C-alpha positions as CSV (number, residue, x, y, z in Angstrom):
1,M,-9.5,-5.3,110.9
2,T,-10.3,-8.5,109.2
3,K,-7.8,-11.1,108.3
4,K,-8.0,-10.3,104.6
5,G,-7.4,-6.6,105.2
6,L,-4.4,-7.4,107.3
7,T,-2.9,-9.5,104.7
8,Q,-3.2,-6.8,102.1
9,L,-1.7,-4.3,104.4
10,I,1.3,-6.5,105.0
11,L,1.7,-7.2,101.3
12,S,1.7,-3.5,100.6
13,A,4.3,-2.8,103.2
14,L,6.5,-5.5,101.8
15,L,6.2,-4.0,98.2
16,I,6.9,-0.5,99.4
17,S,10.0,-1.7,101.2
18,A,11.2,-3.5,98.1
19,F,10.3,-1.1,95.3
20,G,9.4,2.1,96.8
21,P,6.0,3.9,96.7
22,I,3.7,2.5,94.0
23,T,1.6,5.0,92.0
24,Y,-1.7,3.6,90.7
25,V,-2.7,5.1,87.3
26,A,-6.4,4.8,86.5
27,K,-7.1,3.5,82.9
28,S,-9.4,5.7,81.1
29,A,-11.5,4.7,78.1
30,D,-10.1,5.9,74.7
31,T,-12.9,7.9,73.2
32,S,-10.9,9.3,70.3
33,T,-12.5,8.7,67.0
34,A,-10.3,7.4,64.2
35,T,-10.5,9.7,61.3
36,T,-9.6,8.4,58.0
37,S,-7.8,11.0,56.1
38,T,-8.3,11.0,52.3
39,P,-5.2,12.4,50.7
40,T,-6.0,15.3,48.3
41,P,-4.4,14.5,44.9
42,T,-1.8,17.0,44.0
43,P,-2.5,18.3,40.5
44,P,0.3,17.8,38.1
45,P,2.4,20.8,37.6
46,T,1.1,23.1,34.9
47,P,3.7,23.1,32.1
48,T,5.1,26.4,31.4
49,A,4.7,27.4,27.8
50,T,8.0,28.1,26.4
51,S,7.6,30.6,23.5
52,T,9.9,29.6,20.7
53,P,10.3,32.2,18.1
54,R,9.1,30.9,14.7
55,T,10.6,32.2,11.5
56,E,8.1,32.1,8.6
57,T,9.5,32.3,5.1
58,T,7.0,33.8,2.7
59,T,7.6,33.0,-0.9
60,A,6.1,35.6,-3.2
61,T,4.3,34.0,-6.1
62,T,4.2,36.1,-9.2
63,T,1.3,35.4,-11.5
64,E,2.4,36.2,-15.1
65,T,-0.4,37.2,-17.4
66,T,0.5,36.6,-21.0
67,T,-1.4,38.7,-23.5
68,A,-1.8,37.0,-26.9
69,T,-0.9,39.2,-29.7
70,T,-1.2,38.8,-33.4
71,S,2.1,38.7,-35.1
72,T,2.4,41.1,-38.0
73,A,4.4,38.6,-39.9
74,P,2.9,35.1,-39.5
75,T,4.7,32.1,-40.9
76,A,3.1,30.9,-44.1
77,V,1.0,27.8,-43.8
78,T,0.3,26.5,-47.3
79,N,-2.7,24.4,-46.3
80,S,-4.5,27.5,-45.1
81,I,-3.8,29.9,-47.9
82,D,-6.7,31.3,-50.0
83,V,-5.1,31.2,-53.4
84,A,-7.8,33.4,-55.1
85,L,-7.6,36.1,-52.4
86,A,-3.8,36.1,-52.5
87,I,-3.8,36.5,-56.3
88,E,-6.2,39.4,-56.0
89,A,-4.0,41.0,-53.4
90,L,-1.0,40.8,-55.8
91,I,-2.7,41.5,-59.1
92,P,-6.1,43.1,-58.7
93,G,-8.7,41.9,-61.2
94,A,-6.3,39.2,-62.6
95,Q,-7.7,37.2,-65.5
96,Y,-7.2,33.4,-65.3
97,G,-9.0,30.2,-65.8
98,G,-9.2,27.0,-63.8
99,S,-10.1,26.2,-60.2
100,T,-8.5,27.6,-57.0
101,T,-10.8,25.7,-54.6
102,A,-8.1,23.2,-53.5
103,N,-5.9,26.1,-52.4
104,T,-2.7,24.2,-53.1
105,K,0.5,24.9,-55.0
106,K,-0.7,22.4,-57.7
107,S,-4.0,24.1,-58.2
108,F,-2.2,27.4,-58.6
109,D,0.4,26.0,-61.0
110,D,-2.5,24.5,-63.1
111,L,-4.3,27.8,-63.6
112,R,-4.6,29.0,-67.1
113,W,-3.1,32.5,-66.9
114,E,-4.9,34.9,-69.2
115,D,-3.9,38.2,-67.8
116,Q,-1.4,40.5,-69.6
117,R,0.5,41.0,-66.4
118,A,3.0,38.3,-65.4
119,K,1.8,35.4,-63.3
120,P,3.2,35.6,-59.8
121,T,5.4,32.9,-58.3
122,W,4.1,30.6,-55.5
123,E,6.6,32.3,-53.1
124,A,5.2,35.7,-53.9
125,L,1.7,34.4,-53.4
126,L,2.6,33.1,-49.9
127,S,4.2,36.4,-49.0
128,A,1.1,38.3,-50.2
129,W,-1.1,36.0,-48.2
130,N,0.9,36.6,-45.0
131,N,0.7,40.4,-45.5
132,L,-3.0,40.1,-46.1
133,V,-3.6,38.1,-43.0
134,A,-1.5,40.6,-40.9
135,T,-3.3,43.6,-42.4
136,R,-6.8,42.1,-41.7
137,S,-5.7,41.2,-38.1
138,S,-4.4,44.7,-37.3
139,T,-6.9,46.9,-39.1
140,K,-10.1,44.9,-39.4
141,G,-10.0,42.6,-36.5
142,I,-10.4,39.0,-37.6
143,N,-12.1,38.1,-34.3
144,S,-14.5,40.9,-34.6
145,T,-18.2,40.2,-35.1
146,T,-19.1,43.6,-36.5
147,D,-18.2,45.2,-39.7
148,T,-18.4,49.0,-40.0
149,R,-17.4,49.2,-43.6
150,T,-19.5,51.4,-45.9
151,F,-20.6,50.1,-49.3
152,T,-19.5,52.4,-52.1
153,T,-19.4,52.3,-55.9
154,Q,-18.1,54.7,-58.5
155,T,-21.3,56.0,-60.0
156,K,-24.2,54.8,-57.9
157,P,-25.3,56.5,-54.7
158,T,-23.4,55.3,-51.6
159,I,-25.3,53.3,-49.0
160,T,-24.3,54.9,-45.8
161,T,-26.7,53.1,-43.4
162,Q,-27.4,49.5,-42.8
163,S,-29.2,47.6,-40.1
164,E,-27.0,46.1,-37.4
165,T,-28.4,42.8,-38.4
166,R,-27.2,43.1,-41.9
167,T,-23.7,44.3,-40.8
168,A,-23.4,41.3,-38.4
169,Q,-24.4,38.9,-41.2
170,I,-21.8,40.2,-43.6
171,A,-19.1,40.1,-40.9
172,E,-20.0,36.5,-40.0
173,V,-19.8,35.3,-43.6
174,A,-16.5,37.1,-44.2
175,L,-14.9,35.2,-41.4
176,I,-15.6,31.8,-42.9
177,S,-12.1,30.4,-43.8
178,N,-13.1,27.9,-46.4
179,T,-13.5,29.6,-49.8
180,K,-16.2,27.3,-51.1
181,E,-18.3,27.5,-47.9
182,R,-17.8,31.3,-47.8
183,T,-18.9,31.6,-51.4
184,V,-22.1,29.5,-50.8
185,A,-22.8,31.6,-47.7
186,T,-22.4,34.8,-49.6
187,V,-24.9,33.8,-52.3
188,E,-27.4,32.8,-49.6
189,L,-26.9,36.2,-47.9
190,I,-27.4,38.2,-51.2
191,K,-30.6,36.4,-51.8
192,T,-32.0,38.2,-48.7
193,Y,-30.9,41.6,-50.1
194,S,-33.5,44.2,-50.9
195,S,-33.7,45.5,-54.5
196,A,-31.8,48.6,-53.5
197,E,-29.0,46.6,-52.0
198,K,-28.7,44.3,-55.0
199,E,-28.3,47.3,-57.3
200,Q,-25.2,48.2,-55.4
201,V,-23.6,44.9,-56.1
202,L,-22.9,45.4,-59.8
203,D,-22.0,48.6,-61.7
204,V,-21.0,48.9,-65.3
205,T,-19.5,52.1,-66.6
206,Y,-19.1,52.6,-70.4
207,K,-16.3,55.0,-71.2
208,S,-15.6,54.5,-74.8
209,K,-15.6,51.9,-77.6
210,N,-12.4,50.6,-76.2
211,S,-13.0,51.0,-72.5
212,T,-15.6,49.6,-70.1
213,V,-15.2,49.3,-66.3
214,I,-17.2,46.7,-64.3
215,D,-17.3,47.1,-60.6
216,V,-18.5,44.4,-58.2
217,D,-19.1,44.9,-54.5
218,L,-20.0,41.8,-52.5
219,A,-18.6,43.1,-49.2
220,V,-17.1,39.6,-48.7
221,P,-13.4,38.9,-49.6
222,G,-12.1,36.1,-51.7
223,I,-15.3,35.4,-53.7
224,P,-14.8,34.2,-57.3
225,V,-17.1,36.1,-59.7
226,V,-18.0,35.6,-63.3
227,I,-19.2,38.4,-65.6
228,T,-21.1,37.4,-68.7
229,A,-21.8,40.0,-71.4
230,T,-24.4,39.0,-74.1
231,K,-25.8,40.8,-77.1
232,K,-28.0,39.5,-79.8
233,G,-26.0,38.7,-82.9
234,S,-22.7,39.1,-81.1
235,P,-20.4,36.6,-79.4
236,T,-20.7,36.1,-75.6
237,I,-17.9,37.7,-73.6
238,T,-16.9,36.0,-70.3
239,L,-14.7,37.7,-67.7
240,K,-13.6,36.4,-64.3
241,S,-12.2,37.9,-61.1
242,T,-12.1,37.5,-57.3
243,T,-13.1,40.0,-54.7
244,D,-10.3,41.6,-52.8
245,A,-9.8,42.1,-49.0
246,D,-12.6,44.7,-49.0
247,G,-15.0,42.4,-50.9
248,E,-14.7,44.3,-54.1
249,A,-13.5,43.5,-57.7
250,Q,-12.9,45.7,-60.7
251,I,-12.6,44.4,-64.2
252,K,-11.5,46.7,-67.0
253,T,-12.0,45.5,-70.6
254,T,-11.1,47.0,-74.0
255,K,-14.2,45.3,-75.5
256,N,-16.9,47.5,-76.8
257,L,-19.8,46.5,-74.5
258,E,-22.3,49.1,-75.7
259,G,-25.7,47.5,-75.9
260,Y,-24.6,44.4,-74.1
261,S,-26.4,42.9,-71.1
262,V,-23.9,42.3,-68.4
263,A,-24.7,39.7,-65.8
264,L,-22.9,39.0,-62.5
265,T,-22.8,35.3,-61.4
266,V,-21.5,33.8,-58.2
267,N,-21.3,30.1,-57.7
268,K,-23.6,29.6,-60.8
269,T,-26.2,31.9,-59.3
270,K,-27.1,35.1,-61.2
271,I,-26.9,38.0,-58.8
272,D,-27.6,41.1,-60.9
273,T,-27.8,42.3,-64.5
274,D,-27.0,45.7,-66.0
275,V,-27.5,46.9,-69.6
276,V,-24.5,48.9,-70.9
277,K,-25.6,52.2,-72.4
278,K,-23.5,54.9,-74.0
279,K,-23.4,58.1,-72.0
280,K,-25.2,61.0,-73.5
């Protein structure tokens, strides 16, 4: 044994005696691979839907439909009254002079009353006008554009058929509220009449030396008409009237009109002429 080996042996013996047997642990290489762990994010908790009962209040909306109706007793409006038509409604074929175009109380008061029947009061005139408007609204239909009225006279054949165009024209003119404008429109309409239609407008019936009846049918209400009777060697006779709600006017006279030529004039326009003859 070498000197170095002996020295190691002695040193080992000394260590054993002092500390006991010595165990040598061999150091091994650490081959473990460090693994980096990536934490998986925890998803947030899903909120639990809490069902809260909801109370809905439904408010019922009622739609009210208002139907416009025509009153049977309208309030009198003096600035819309047709004086001539109201007079005719109260006193058919009334005889008077003057102008009713203004349709005012003053124009009515200023009329020259020539009729044997008493002149109505302004209040009575307003009442008659209200009734007339109510009657036309309920029976004829003021807003209607058609007129189914049949033209009739006392002695001449009745016209029972008219074209729809003519009927519509008459209805349109009848609905014009202004008397002057309605009168002008009536004259223009009559100018388009055929000969047969014009013959129906005027009819003169001689009954006796003291009775002659003159019938006018213009089919348009509230139209002032003038009847002029002329005869050579005799004075001219002038009679006035206004068509009623049906567009007609009747004038009765005690004048002896035998042999007279009777002319119907509207708004200074001659419409028709009849010669009065004694019935055989």
